[in-house]
N, C-alpha and C positions, 0 to 999 in steps of 0.2 A: 023922549026920542024926537018928538015933533019939533022941539026947539033946535035940535041939531040939524034938522033937514030944511030949515027956513032959509030963504035967500037963494041966490043963484050959485050953483055949485057944479063942478064937473062930475060926470058919472063915477069917476074913481073916488072923488071926495065923498059923494053920497054913500057909496059902498063901504068906505072906511068908517064913516059915521054910524051907519047901520050896524056894522060888525062891532064897533066899540060899545054900542048900547046893548046888543043882543048877547054877546059873549058873557059878560058878568051876570046878566039876567038869567041866562040858561045854565050858568056855572060850567060853561064849556071850557075845554082846555085849548082848543084851536077853532078857528072859523075860516071858511073859504067861500068866496063868491065867484062864480064864473059869469063873464059877460060876453055876449055875442054882438059883434058889430057887423057892418055890411060886408067887410072883407073876411070875416071869420072870427076867431077868438081874439078878444082884445087883451 
C-alpha cells in the first residue's frame, strides 16, 4: 500500500488507492470513504 501512496496525489486519488488496497485485503464487497472539506462533504 505504501507504494500506491507515494508522490503527490489529490485527496480523491489517495482515497481510491487506499480502497483499492484494502477491499481485496479485507475481502470486502464494497468500500466507502467519506471526506470532509472546509465547506462540508466533499
